DSSP file (Angstrom, degrees, kcal/mol; ACC not computed):
  #  RESIDUE AA STRUCTURE BP1 BP2  ACC     N-H-->O    O-->H-N    N-H-->O    O-->H-N    TCO  KAPPA ALPHA  PHI   PSI    X-CA   Y-CA   Z-CA
    1    1 A M              0   0    0      0, 0.0     2,-0.3     0, 0.0     0, 0.0   0.000 360.0 360.0 360.0 138.0 -173.1   90.8    9.4
    2    2 A L        -     0   0    0      1,-0.1     3,-0.1     0, 0.0     0, 0.0  -0.555 360.0-125.7 -76.4 129.9 -171.4   94.2    9.4
    3    3 A K        -     0   0    0     -2,-0.3    -1,-0.1     1,-0.1     0, 0.0  -0.494  35.0 -99.1 -71.7 140.3 -168.2   94.4   11.4
    4    4 A P        -     0   0    0      0, 0.0    -1,-0.1     0, 0.0     3,-0.1  -0.287  24.6-129.4 -59.0 146.3 -168.2   97.2   14.0
    5    5 A L  S    S+     0   0    0      1,-0.2     2,-0.4    -3,-0.1    -2,-0.1   0.845  93.8  32.4 -66.0 -33.9 -166.3  100.4   12.8
    6    6 A V        +     0   0    0      1,-0.1    -1,-0.2    27,-0.1     3,-0.1  -0.990  53.9 144.1-130.9 128.0 -164.2  100.5   16.0
    7    7 A Q  S    S+     0   0    0     -2,-0.4    29,-3.5     1,-0.3     2,-0.4   0.546  71.4  46.7-125.2 -30.5 -163.0   97.6   18.1
    8    8 A N  E     -a   36   0A   0    104,-0.3   106,-2.1    27,-0.2   107,-1.2  -0.973  63.2-175.7-125.6 127.6 -159.6   98.7   19.3
    9    9 A V  E     -ab  37 115A   0     27,-2.8    29,-2.2    -2,-0.4     2,-0.4  -0.975   9.8-160.2-126.8 134.0 -158.8  102.2   20.8
   10   10 A V  E     -ab  38 116A   0    105,-2.3   107,-3.0    -2,-0.4     2,-0.5  -0.943   7.7-157.6-109.8 133.6 -155.5  103.7   21.8
   11   11 A V  E     -ab  39 117A   0     27,-2.9    29,-2.7    -2,-0.4     2,-0.6  -0.956  12.7-139.6-111.7 122.4 -155.5  106.6   24.2
   12   12 A A  E     -a   40   0A   0    105,-2.6     2,-0.4    -2,-0.5   107,-0.3  -0.724  23.4-165.6 -80.3 118.7 -152.4  108.8   24.2
   13   13 A V        +     0   0    0     27,-3.2    29,-0.5    -2,-0.6    64,-0.1  -0.895  25.2 157.1-109.5 132.3 -151.6  109.7   27.8
   14   14 A N        -     0   0    0     -2,-0.4    -1,-0.1     2,-0.2     3,-0.1   0.338  63.1 -99.6-136.1   6.9 -149.2  112.5   28.7
   15   15 A G  S    S+     0   0    0      1,-0.3     2,-0.1    58,-0.1    -2,-0.1   0.351  81.1 126.4  92.5  -7.0 -150.2  113.6   32.2
   16   16 A S  S  > S-     0   0    0      1,-0.1     4,-1.8   103,-0.0    -1,-0.3  -0.401  72.8-115.2 -80.3 161.7 -152.2  116.6   31.2
   17   17 A E  H  > S+     0   0    0      1,-0.2     4,-2.1     2,-0.2     5,-0.2   0.888 117.2  55.1 -60.6 -38.4 -155.8  117.2   32.3
   18   18 A S  H  > S+     0   0    0      1,-0.2     4,-1.9     2,-0.2   102,-0.3   0.865 106.9  48.7 -67.4 -34.0 -156.9  116.9   28.7
   19   19 A S  H  > S+     0   0    0      2,-0.2     4,-2.2     1,-0.2    -1,-0.2   0.840 108.7  54.2 -74.2 -29.7 -155.3  113.5   28.3
   20   20 A A  H  X S+     0   0    0     -4,-1.8     4,-2.3     2,-0.2    -2,-0.2   0.896 109.0  48.9 -65.3 -39.1 -156.9  112.4   31.6
   21   21 A R  H  X S+     0   0    0     -4,-2.1     4,-2.6     2,-0.2    -2,-0.2   0.888 109.3  52.0 -66.2 -38.4 -160.3  113.4   30.0
   22   22 A A  H  X S+     0   0    0     -4,-1.9     4,-2.7     2,-0.2    -2,-0.2   0.895 108.8  51.3 -63.2 -38.9 -159.4  111.5   26.9
   23   23 A A  H  X S+     0   0    0     -4,-2.2     4,-2.4     2,-0.2    -2,-0.2   0.928 110.3  48.3 -62.7 -45.0 -158.7  108.4   29.1
   24   24 A M  H  X S+     0   0    0     -4,-2.3     4,-2.5     2,-0.2    -2,-0.2   0.918 112.1  49.5 -61.1 -43.3 -162.1  108.8   30.8
   25   25 A Y  H  X S+     0   0    0     -4,-2.6     4,-2.6     1,-0.2    -2,-0.2   0.929 111.1  49.3 -61.0 -46.1 -163.8  109.2   27.4
   26   26 A G  H  X S+     0   0    0     -4,-2.7     4,-2.7     1,-0.2    -1,-0.2   0.881 109.9  51.6 -61.6 -39.1 -162.0  106.1   26.1
   27   27 A I  H  X S+     0   0    0     -4,-2.4     4,-2.5     2,-0.2    -1,-0.2   0.927 111.2  47.0 -64.0 -45.2 -163.0  104.1   29.2
   28   28 A L  H  X S+     0   0    0     -4,-2.5     4,-2.6     2,-0.2     5,-0.2   0.904 112.9  49.6 -64.4 -40.4 -166.7  105.1   28.8
   29   29 A M  H  X S+     0   0    0     -4,-2.6     4,-2.8     2,-0.2    -2,-0.2   0.942 111.9  48.3 -60.0 -47.3 -166.5  104.2   25.1
   30   30 A A  H  X>S+     0   0    0     -4,-2.7     4,-1.1     1,-0.2     5,-1.0   0.888 113.5  47.6 -62.2 -40.0 -164.9  100.8   25.9
   31   31 A K  H  <5S+     0   0    0     -4,-2.5    -1,-0.2     3,-0.2    -2,-0.2   0.936 117.6  40.3 -67.3 -46.7 -167.6  100.1   28.6
   32   32 A Q  H  <5S+     0   0    0     -4,-2.6    -2,-0.2     1,-0.2    -1,-0.2   0.859 128.3  30.0 -71.7 -36.3 -170.6  101.1   26.4
   33   33 A Q  H  <5S-     0   0    0     -4,-2.8    -1,-0.2    -5,-0.2    -2,-0.2   0.328 103.1-119.0-110.8   6.7 -169.4   99.5   23.2
   34   34 A H  T  <5 +     0   0    0     -4,-1.1     2,-0.2    -5,-0.2    -3,-0.2   0.947  55.2 166.4  55.2  54.5 -167.3   96.6   24.6
   35   35 A L      < -     0   0    0     -5,-1.0     2,-0.4    -6,-0.2   -27,-0.2  -0.589  42.7-111.9 -97.7 158.9 -164.1   97.8   22.9
   36   36 A N  E     -a    8   0A   0    -29,-3.5   -27,-2.8    -2,-0.2     2,-0.4  -0.792  39.9-161.3 -86.3 133.5 -160.4   96.9   23.5
   37   37 A L  E     -ac   9  91A   0     53,-0.6    55,-2.1    -2,-0.4     2,-0.4  -0.950  15.5-179.2-127.5 136.9 -158.6   99.7   25.1
   38   38 A K  E     -ac  10  92A   0    -29,-2.2   -27,-2.9    -2,-0.4     2,-0.4  -0.995  13.8-152.2-137.1 130.5 -154.9  100.6   25.4
   39   39 A F  E     -ac  11  93A   0     53,-2.9    55,-2.2    -2,-0.4     2,-0.4  -0.844  15.8-166.8 -98.2 136.1 -153.3  103.5   27.1
   40   40 A V  E     -ac  12  94A   0    -29,-2.7   -27,-3.2    -2,-0.4     2,-0.4  -0.989  10.8-177.8-128.9 129.6 -149.9  104.6   25.8
   41   41 A Y  E     - c   0  95A   0     53,-2.2    55,-2.9    -2,-0.4     2,-0.5  -0.987  13.0-156.5-121.1 135.7 -147.4  107.0   27.4
   42   42 A V  E     - c   0  96A   0    -29,-0.5     2,-0.7    -2,-0.4    55,-0.2  -0.954  12.9-142.4-119.0 123.1 -144.2  107.9   25.5
   43   43 A V  E     - c   0  97A   0     53,-3.2     2,-2.7    -2,-0.5    55,-2.3  -0.737  28.1-130.9 -75.7 117.7 -141.0  109.1   27.2
   44   44 A D     >  +     0   0    0     -2,-0.7     4,-1.7     1,-0.2     3,-0.3  -0.387  48.7 153.8 -77.4  70.2 -139.8  111.7   24.6
   45   45 A T  H  >  +     0   0    0     -2,-2.7     4,-2.4    53,-0.4    -1,-0.2   0.723  65.7  67.5 -71.5 -20.2 -136.2  110.4   24.4
   46   46 A A  H  > S+     0   0    0     52,-1.0     4,-2.0    -3,-0.2    -1,-0.2   0.933 104.7  41.6 -64.4 -44.7 -136.0  111.8   20.8
   47   47 A T  H  > S+     0   0    0     51,-0.3     4,-2.7    -3,-0.3     5,-0.2   0.903 113.2  53.4 -68.6 -40.9 -136.2  115.4   22.2
   48   48 A L  H  X S+     0   0    0     -4,-1.7     4,-2.0     1,-0.2    -2,-0.2   0.904 108.8  50.4 -59.8 -40.0 -133.9  114.6   25.1
   49   49 A K  H  X S+     0   0    0     -4,-2.4     4,-2.7     2,-0.2    -1,-0.2   0.923 110.7  48.5 -64.0 -44.2 -131.4  113.3   22.5
   50   50 A R  H  X S+     0   0    0     -4,-2.0     4,-1.9     1,-0.2     6,-0.2   0.907 111.3  50.4 -62.4 -41.2 -131.6  116.4   20.4
   51   51 A L  H  <>S+     0   0    0     -4,-2.7     5,-2.3     2,-0.2     6,-1.6   0.866 112.6  46.8 -65.4 -35.7 -131.2  118.6   23.5
   52   52 A T  H ><5S+     0   0    0     -4,-2.0     3,-1.5     4,-0.2    -2,-0.2   0.913 111.2  50.8 -71.3 -43.1 -128.1  116.6   24.6
   53   53 A M  H 3<5S+     0   0    0     -4,-2.7    -2,-0.2     1,-0.3    -1,-0.2   0.829 109.6  50.6 -64.9 -30.9 -126.6  116.8   21.1
   54   54 A S  T 3<5S-     0   0    0     -4,-1.9    -1,-0.3    -5,-0.2    -2,-0.2   0.379 115.9-118.3 -87.2   5.7 -127.1  120.5   21.0
   55   55 A H  T < 5S+     0   0    0     -3,-1.5    -3,-0.2     2,-0.2    -2,-0.1   0.690  83.7 120.2  66.0  21.1 -125.4  120.8   24.4
   56   56 A F  S   <S+     0   0    0     -5,-2.3     2,-0.4    -6,-0.2    -4,-0.2   0.807  80.1  33.8 -78.0 -32.3 -128.5  122.2   26.0
   57   57 A L  S    S-     0   0    0     -6,-1.6    -2,-0.2    -9,-0.1     2,-0.2  -0.940  83.4-128.5-119.8 144.6 -128.4  119.2   28.4
   58   58 A L     >  -     0   0    0     -2,-0.4     4,-2.3     1,-0.1     5,-0.2  -0.541  32.7-109.4 -79.9 158.1 -125.5  117.3   29.8
   59   59 A E  H  > S+     0   0    0      1,-0.2     4,-2.2     2,-0.2     5,-0.2   0.888 120.8  52.6 -56.7 -40.7 -125.5  113.5   29.3
   60   60 A E  H  > S+     0   0    0      1,-0.2     4,-2.3     2,-0.2    -1,-0.2   0.888 108.7  50.2 -64.2 -37.8 -126.1  113.1   33.1
   61   61 A E  H  > S+     0   0    0      2,-0.2     4,-3.2     1,-0.2     5,-0.2   0.901 107.4  54.5 -65.7 -40.2 -129.1  115.4   32.9
   62   62 A N  H  X S+     0   0    0     -4,-2.3     4,-2.6     2,-0.2    -2,-0.2   0.930 109.3  47.3 -57.0 -47.1 -130.5  113.5   30.0
   63   63 A V  H  X S+     0   0    0     -4,-2.2     4,-2.3     2,-0.2    -1,-0.2   0.921 113.5  48.0 -62.5 -44.9 -130.3  110.3   32.0
   64   64 A D  H  X S+     0   0    0     -4,-2.3     4,-2.5     2,-0.2    -2,-0.2   0.928 112.4  48.3 -62.7 -46.0 -132.0  112.0   35.0
   65   65 A F  H  X S+     0   0    0     -4,-3.2     4,-2.9     1,-0.2     5,-0.2   0.923 111.3  50.6 -59.6 -45.2 -134.8  113.5   32.9
   66   66 A A  H  X S+     0   0    0     -4,-2.6     4,-2.3    -5,-0.2    -1,-0.2   0.912 110.6  48.8 -61.5 -42.8 -135.4  110.2   31.2
   67   67 A Q  H  X S+     0   0    0     -4,-2.3     4,-2.2     2,-0.2    -1,-0.2   0.921 112.7  48.0 -62.4 -43.4 -135.7  108.4   34.6
   68   68 A N  H  X S+     0   0    0     -4,-2.5     4,-2.6     1,-0.2    -2,-0.2   0.905 111.7  49.8 -63.5 -41.4 -138.1  111.1   35.9
   69   69 A L  H  X S+     0   0    0     -4,-2.9     4,-2.8     2,-0.2    -1,-0.2   0.869 109.1  52.2 -66.7 -36.0 -140.2  110.9   32.7
   70   70 A R  H  X S+     0   0    0     -4,-2.3     4,-2.5     2,-0.2    -2,-0.2   0.929 110.9  47.6 -63.0 -44.9 -140.4  107.1   33.0
   71   71 A A  H  X S+     0   0    0     -4,-2.2     4,-2.1     2,-0.2    -2,-0.2   0.917 113.4  48.1 -63.1 -43.0 -141.5  107.4   36.6
   72   72 A D  H  X S+     0   0    0     -4,-2.6     4,-2.7     2,-0.2     5,-0.2   0.932 110.9  51.3 -61.1 -45.8 -144.1  110.0   35.6
   73   73 A G  H  X S+     0   0    0     -4,-2.8     4,-2.6     1,-0.2     5,-0.2   0.904 108.8  50.1 -59.8 -42.9 -145.3  107.8   32.7
   74   74 A K  H  X S+     0   0    0     -4,-2.5     4,-2.7     1,-0.2    -1,-0.2   0.917 111.1  50.1 -61.0 -42.8 -145.8  104.9   35.0
   75   75 A K  H  X S+     0   0    0     -4,-2.1     4,-2.0     2,-0.2    -2,-0.2   0.919 112.4  46.1 -62.3 -44.9 -147.8  107.0   37.4
   76   76 A Y  H  X S+     0   0    0     -4,-2.7     4,-2.2     2,-0.2    -2,-0.2   0.895 114.1  47.7 -67.2 -39.7 -150.0  108.4   34.7
   77   77 A L  H  X S+     0   0    0     -4,-2.6     4,-2.6    -5,-0.2    -2,-0.2   0.904 110.3  52.3 -67.3 -40.3 -150.6  104.9   33.2
   78   78 A D  H  X S+     0   0    0     -4,-2.7     4,-2.2    -5,-0.2    -2,-0.2   0.895 109.4  50.7 -60.4 -39.8 -151.3  103.5   36.6
   79   79 A Y  H  X S+     0   0    0     -4,-2.0     4,-2.3     2,-0.2    -2,-0.2   0.929 110.7  47.7 -64.0 -46.1 -153.9  106.2   37.1
   80   80 A A  H  X S+     0   0    0     -4,-2.2     4,-2.2     1,-0.2    -2,-0.2   0.909 112.5  49.4 -62.1 -41.6 -155.6  105.5   33.8
   81   81 A M  H  X S+     0   0    0     -4,-2.6     4,-2.6     2,-0.2    -1,-0.2   0.873 108.8  52.8 -66.0 -36.7 -155.6  101.8   34.6
   82   82 A M  H  X S+     0   0    0     -4,-2.2     4,-2.2     2,-0.2    -1,-0.2   0.908 109.1  49.7 -63.9 -42.0 -157.1  102.5   38.0
   83   83 A L  H  X S+     0   0    0     -4,-2.3     4,-1.2     2,-0.2    -2,-0.2   0.921 111.7  48.6 -61.9 -43.6 -159.9  104.5   36.4
   84   84 A A  H ><>S+     0   0    0     -4,-2.2     5,-2.9     1,-0.2     3,-0.5   0.922 110.1  51.0 -62.4 -44.2 -160.6  101.7   33.9
   85   85 A K  H ><5S+     0   0    0     -4,-2.6     3,-1.6     1,-0.2    -1,-0.2   0.891 104.2  58.3 -61.4 -40.0 -160.7   99.1   36.7
   86   86 A K  H 3<5S+     0   0    0     -4,-2.2    -1,-0.2     1,-0.3    -2,-0.2   0.829 110.1  44.1 -58.4 -32.1 -163.2  101.3   38.6
   87   87 A K  T <<5S-     0   0    0     -4,-1.2    -1,-0.3    -3,-0.5    -2,-0.2   0.340 118.8-110.4 -95.9   5.9 -165.5  101.1   35.7
   88   88 A G  T < 5S+     0   0    0     -3,-1.6     2,-0.5    -4,-0.2    -3,-0.2   0.774  70.1 143.4  73.9  25.3 -165.0   97.4   35.1
   89   89 A V      < -     0   0    0     -5,-2.9     2,-0.5    -6,-0.2    -1,-0.2  -0.873  46.4-140.0-104.4 125.9 -163.1   97.9   31.9
   90   90 A N        +     0   0    0     -2,-0.5   -53,-0.6    -3,-0.1     2,-0.3  -0.725  36.2 165.6 -80.2 127.2 -160.2   95.7   31.0
   91   91 A A  E     -c   37   0A   0     -2,-0.5     2,-0.3   -55,-0.1   -53,-0.2  -0.897  29.8-133.1-137.7 165.8 -157.4   97.8   29.5
   92   92 A Q  E     -c   38   0A   0    -55,-2.1   -53,-2.9    -2,-0.3     2,-0.4  -0.841  14.8-157.8-115.3 157.7 -153.8   97.5   28.6
   93   93 A A  E     -c   39   0A   0     -2,-0.3     2,-0.4   -55,-0.2   -53,-0.2  -0.996   6.7-172.4-136.4 142.8 -151.0  100.1   29.3
   94   94 A E  E     -c   40   0A   0    -55,-2.2   -53,-2.2    -2,-0.4     2,-0.6  -0.988  13.2-155.4-141.3 129.4 -147.7  100.5   27.6
   95   95 A L  E     +c   41   0A   0     -2,-0.4     2,-0.2   -55,-0.2   -53,-0.2  -0.910  27.2 177.4-101.2 119.5 -144.7  102.8   28.4
   96   96 A L  E     -c   42   0A   0    -55,-2.9   -53,-3.2    -2,-0.6     2,-0.4  -0.718  19.4-143.4-119.7 168.1 -142.7  103.5   25.3
   97   97 A E  E     +c   43   0A   0     -2,-0.2     2,-0.3   -55,-0.2   -53,-0.2  -0.994  54.9  50.4-134.6 142.6 -139.6  105.6   24.5
   98   98 A G  S    S-     0   0    0    -55,-2.3   -52,-1.0    -2,-0.4   -53,-0.4  -0.987  97.8  -0.9 140.1-147.9 -138.8  107.6   21.4
   99   99 A S     >  -     0   0    0     -2,-0.3     4,-2.8   -54,-0.2     5,-0.3  -0.680  65.3-137.2 -77.9 127.7 -140.6  110.2   19.3
  100  100 A V  H  > S+     0   0    0     -2,-0.4     4,-2.4     1,-0.2     5,-0.2   0.944  99.7  40.2 -55.6 -55.4 -144.0  110.7   20.9
  101  101 A W  H  > S+     0   0    0      1,-0.2     4,-2.3     2,-0.2    -1,-0.2   0.902 116.5  50.1 -65.4 -39.5 -146.0  110.8   17.7
  102  102 A G  H  > S+     0   0    0      1,-0.2     4,-2.3     2,-0.2    -1,-0.2   0.900 113.0  45.7 -64.7 -40.8 -144.1  108.0   16.0
  103  103 A E  H  X S+     0   0    0     -4,-2.8     4,-2.7     2,-0.2    -1,-0.2   0.873 111.5  51.6 -72.4 -37.0 -144.4  105.7   19.0
  104  104 A V  H  X S+     0   0    0     -4,-2.4     4,-2.4    -5,-0.3    -2,-0.2   0.940 113.2  45.4 -63.1 -45.6 -148.2  106.4   19.5
  105  105 A I  H  X S+     0   0    0     -4,-2.3     4,-2.4    -5,-0.2    -2,-0.2   0.915 113.6  49.5 -63.9 -42.7 -148.8  105.6   15.8
  106  106 A S  H  X S+     0   0    0     -4,-2.3     4,-2.5     2,-0.2    -2,-0.2   0.911 111.1  49.5 -63.0 -42.5 -146.7  102.5   16.0
  107  107 A A  H  X S+     0   0    0     -4,-2.7     4,-2.0     1,-0.2    -1,-0.2   0.903 110.9  50.2 -63.1 -40.6 -148.5  101.3   19.1
  108  108 A A  H  X>S+     0   0    0     -4,-2.4     5,-2.9     2,-0.2     4,-0.5   0.908 110.7  49.6 -63.8 -41.7 -151.8  101.9   17.4
  109  109 A D  H ><5S+     0   0    0     -4,-2.4     3,-1.0     1,-0.2    -2,-0.2   0.934 112.1  47.0 -62.1 -46.2 -150.7   99.9   14.4
  110  110 A K  H 3<5S+     0   0    0     -4,-2.5    -1,-0.2     1,-0.3    -2,-0.2   0.841 113.5  48.5 -65.4 -33.1 -149.5   97.0   16.5
  111  111 A F  H 3<5S-     0   0    0     -4,-2.0    -1,-0.3    -5,-0.2    -2,-0.2   0.524 109.7-126.2 -81.5  -6.8 -152.8   97.1   18.5
  112  112 A K  T <<5 -     0   0    0     -3,-1.0  -104,-0.3    -4,-0.5    -3,-0.2   0.883  43.9-176.7  58.3  41.3 -154.7   97.2   15.2
  113  113 A A      < -     0   0    0     -5,-2.9  -104,-0.2    -6,-0.2    -1,-0.2  -0.431  30.3-166.9 -71.4 139.4 -156.5  100.3   16.5
  114  114 A E  S    S+     0   0    0   -106,-2.1    35,-1.3     1,-0.2     2,-0.3   0.493  78.6  34.7 -95.5  -9.0 -159.2  101.9   14.4
  115  115 A L  E     -bd   9 149A   0   -107,-1.2  -105,-2.3    33,-0.2     2,-0.4  -0.991  59.1-162.4-151.2 135.6 -159.1  105.0   16.6
  116  116 A I  E     -bd  10 150A   0     33,-2.1    35,-3.0    -2,-0.3     2,-0.5  -0.975  16.2-152.5-113.5 132.1 -156.6  107.0   18.6
  117  117 A L  E     +bd  11 151A   0   -107,-3.0  -105,-2.6    -2,-0.4     2,-0.3  -0.904  15.9 177.1-105.1 132.1 -157.9  109.4   21.3
  118  118 A V  E     - d   0 152A   0     33,-2.4    35,-2.9    -2,-0.5     2,-0.2  -0.940  32.7-106.0-126.4 153.7 -155.9  112.5   22.2
  119  119 A G  E     - d   0 153A   0   -107,-0.3     2,-0.4    -2,-0.3  -100,-0.2  -0.514  29.0-156.1 -78.7 145.8 -156.8  115.2   24.6
  120  120 A G        -     0   0    0     33,-1.9     2,-0.4  -102,-0.3    35,-0.1  -0.963  11.7-132.0-121.1 140.5 -158.0  118.6   23.4
  121  121 A S    >   -     0   0    0     -2,-0.4     3,-0.6    13,-0.4    33,-0.0  -0.753  64.9 -21.2 -94.2 137.2 -157.7  121.8   25.4
  122  122 A G  T 3  S-     0   0    0     -2,-0.4    -2,-0.1     1,-0.2     0, 0.0  -0.206  90.6 -71.2  70.4-159.5 -160.7  124.1   25.6
  123  123 A T  T 3  S+     0   0    0     32,-0.0    -1,-0.2     2,-0.0    31,-0.1  -0.056  77.5 140.9-126.4  30.4 -163.6  124.1   23.2
  124  124 A R    <   -     0   0    0     -3,-0.6     2,-0.1     1,-0.1     3,-0.0  -0.309  55.9-106.1 -71.9 157.3 -161.9  125.6   20.1
  125  125 A T     >  -     0   0    0      1,-0.1     4,-2.8    -2,-0.0     5,-0.2  -0.429  31.6-110.0 -76.7 160.9 -162.7  124.4   16.7
  126  126 A F  H  > S+     0   0    0      1,-0.2     4,-3.2     2,-0.2     5,-0.3   0.931 117.0  50.9 -58.4 -47.6 -160.0  122.3   14.9
  127  127 A G  H  > S+     0   0    0      1,-0.2     4,-2.4     2,-0.2    -1,-0.2   0.912 113.8  43.7 -59.3 -44.1 -159.2  125.0   12.4
  128  128 A H  H  > S+     0   0    0      2,-0.2     4,-2.4     1,-0.2     6,-0.2   0.921 115.5  48.1 -67.7 -43.1 -158.7  127.6   15.1
  129  129 A A  H  X>S+     0   0    0     -4,-2.8     5,-2.6     2,-0.2     4,-0.6   0.925 115.0  45.0 -63.7 -43.9 -156.8  125.3   17.4
  130  130 A A  H ><5S+     0   0    0     -4,-3.2     3,-0.6    -5,-0.2    -1,-0.2   0.914 115.9  46.5 -67.0 -41.7 -154.5  124.2   14.6
  131  131 A A  H 3<5S+     0   0    0     -4,-2.4    -1,-0.2    -5,-0.3    -2,-0.2   0.844 116.3  44.1 -69.7 -33.3 -154.0  127.7   13.3
  132  132 A S  H 3<5S-     0   0    0     -4,-2.4    -1,-0.2    -5,-0.2    -2,-0.2   0.406 113.9-112.6 -96.5   4.1 -153.3  129.2   16.7
  133  133 A G  T <<5 +     0   0    0     -4,-0.6    -3,-0.2    -3,-0.6    -4,-0.1   0.763  68.8 140.5  78.9  25.5 -151.0  126.4   17.9
  134  134 A H      < +     0   0    0     -5,-2.6     2,-0.4    -6,-0.2   -13,-0.4   0.437  56.2  76.5 -83.8   2.3 -153.2  124.9   20.6
  135  135 A F  S    S-     0   0    0     -6,-0.6   -15,-0.1    -5,-0.1     2,-0.0  -0.876  88.2-117.9-103.5 144.2 -152.2  121.4   19.6
  136  136 A S     >  -     0   0    0     -2,-0.4     4,-2.4     1,-0.1     5,-0.2  -0.360  28.5-110.0 -69.8 162.1 -148.8  120.1   20.6
  137  137 A L  H  > S+     0   0    0      1,-0.2     4,-2.5     2,-0.2     5,-0.2   0.903 121.4  53.9 -58.9 -40.7 -146.5  119.2   17.8
  138  138 A A  H  > S+     0   0    0      1,-0.2     4,-2.5     2,-0.2    -1,-0.2   0.925 108.1  48.9 -61.4 -44.4 -147.0  115.5   18.8
  139  139 A D  H  > S+     0   0    0      1,-0.2     4,-2.8     2,-0.2    -1,-0.2   0.923 111.3  49.9 -61.4 -43.6 -150.8  115.8   18.5
  140  140 A K  H  X S+     0   0    0     -4,-2.4     4,-2.4     1,-0.2    -1,-0.2   0.926 112.1  47.6 -59.8 -44.8 -150.5  117.5   15.1
  141  141 A E  H  X S+     0   0    0     -4,-2.5     4,-2.1     2,-0.2    -1,-0.2   0.879 111.6  50.2 -66.4 -38.0 -148.2  114.8   13.9
  142  142 A I  H  X S+     0   0    0     -4,-2.5     4,-2.1     2,-0.2    -2,-0.2   0.949 112.3  47.8 -62.9 -47.5 -150.5  112.0   15.2
  143  143 A I  H  < S+     0   0    0     -4,-2.8    -2,-0.2     1,-0.2    -1,-0.2   0.898 118.3  40.6 -59.8 -42.0 -153.5  113.7   13.5
  144  144 A M  H  < S+     0   0    0     -4,-2.4    -1,-0.2    -5,-0.2    -2,-0.2   0.775 126.0  30.7 -79.8 -26.8 -151.6  114.1   10.2
  145  145 A N  H  < S+     0   0    0     -4,-2.1    -2,-0.2    -5,-0.2    -3,-0.2   0.524  82.0 119.4-116.3  -6.7 -149.8  110.7   10.1
  146  146 A A     <  -     0   0    0     -4,-2.1     4,-0.1    -5,-0.2   -41,-0.0  -0.258  57.0-141.2 -63.2 149.1 -151.9  108.1   11.8
  147  147 A H  S    S+     0   0    0    -42,-0.2     2,-0.3     2,-0.1    -1,-0.1   0.297  85.6  41.1 -92.0   7.6 -153.0  105.1    9.8
  148  148 A C  S    S-     0   0    0      1,-0.0   -33,-0.2   -32,-0.0   -34,-0.1  -0.818 105.2 -64.6-140.0 179.3 -156.4  105.2   11.6
  149  149 A S  E     -d  115   0A   0    -35,-1.3   -33,-2.1    -2,-0.3     2,-0.4  -0.370  43.8-152.9 -69.2 149.8 -158.9  107.8   12.7
  150  150 A V  E     -d  116   0A   0    -35,-0.2     2,-0.5    -7,-0.1   -33,-0.2  -0.992   5.5-162.1-126.3 133.0 -157.9  110.2   15.4
  151  151 A M  E     -d  117   0A   0    -35,-3.0   -33,-2.4    -2,-0.4     2,-0.7  -0.963  10.9-148.1-119.0 128.1 -160.4  111.9   17.7
  152  152 A V  E     -d  118   0A   0     -2,-0.5     2,-0.6   -35,-0.2   -33,-0.2  -0.853  23.7-139.0 -92.2 117.1 -159.6  115.0   19.8
  153  153 A V  E     +d  119   0A   0    -35,-2.9   -33,-1.9    -2,-0.7  -131,-0.1  -0.668  35.8 158.8 -86.3 120.7 -161.6  114.7   23.0
  154  154 A R        +     0   0    0     -2,-0.6     3,-0.1   -35,-0.1    -1,-0.1  -0.502  13.3 145.0-136.7  65.3 -163.2  117.9   24.1
  155  155 A V    >   -     0   0    0      1,-0.2     3,-1.8   -35,-0.1     4,-0.2  -0.877  31.7-163.0-105.0 102.1 -166.1  116.9   26.4
  156  156 A P  T 3  S+     0   0    0      0, 0.0     3,-0.3     0, 0.0    -1,-0.2   0.772  86.5  40.9 -60.8 -28.2 -166.1  119.6   29.0
  157  157 A K  T 3> S+     0   0    0      1,-0.2     4,-2.2     2,-0.1     3,-0.3   0.008  74.5 121.3-108.5  28.4 -168.2  117.6   31.5
  158  158 A I  H <> S+     0   0    0     -3,-1.8     4,-3.0     1,-0.2     5,-0.2   0.853  70.6  59.2 -62.5 -34.2 -166.6  114.2   31.1
  159  159 A E  H  > S+     0   0    0     -3,-0.3     4,-2.0    -4,-0.2    -1,-0.2   0.919 108.7  44.6 -60.7 -42.3 -165.6  114.1   34.8
  160  160 A Q  H  > S+     0   0    0     -3,-0.3     4,-2.0     2,-0.2    -2,-0.2   0.920 114.3  48.6 -67.4 -43.4 -169.3  114.3   35.8
  161  161 A L  H  X S+     0   0    0     -4,-2.2     4,-1.3     1,-0.2    -2,-0.2   0.899 111.1  51.7 -60.3 -40.1 -170.3  111.8   33.1
  162  162 A F  H  < S+     0   0    0     -4,-3.0     3,-0.2    -5,-0.2    -1,-0.2   0.902 108.7  50.4 -64.2 -41.9 -167.6  109.5   34.3
  163  163 A R  H  < S+     0   0    0     -4,-2.0    -1,-0.2     1,-0.2    -2,-0.2   0.890 114.6  42.4 -64.0 -40.7 -168.7  109.7   37.9
  164  164 A I  H  <        0   0    0     -4,-2.0    -1,-0.2     1,-0.2    -2,-0.2   0.617 360.0 360.0 -87.3 -11.6 -172.4  108.9   37.2
  165  165 A S     <        0   0    0     -4,-1.3    -1,-0.2    -3,-0.2    -2,-0.1   0.493 360.0 360.0 -87.8 360.0 -171.8  106.1   34.7
């Protein structure tokens, strides 16, 4: 018997509308295809460290920013988990710290994910979005360096699909 192509999915959550749509998409996928689902939020301590080392931030500011980002991350992960629960989907959530793209890829590897979902803004084609900079640096790095497939979610009516499913 042929093994399913996808069993484990990681959704990169960052608090943006597009990552919320990616979470909804992942929840619907998990519900329809009985997949294992994990939401990951990364506190970008790598950037905070660089900003502190370049004296753009004071050490105390770095600590405050990191605490605020942890609180935000918990809130976004709680929201994604609440959405999953509403649809009867068991999911996991993990709050990590470090380089966003590196931690997302590492989490996907540990979860044995065959697919990472990231949010996409608008309805641009990949080539246009990549050329015009409509992907974050973290998204670009995830797409280029992941050890599994990466899907940019651009379903404009996902909220409506989510409500009716």
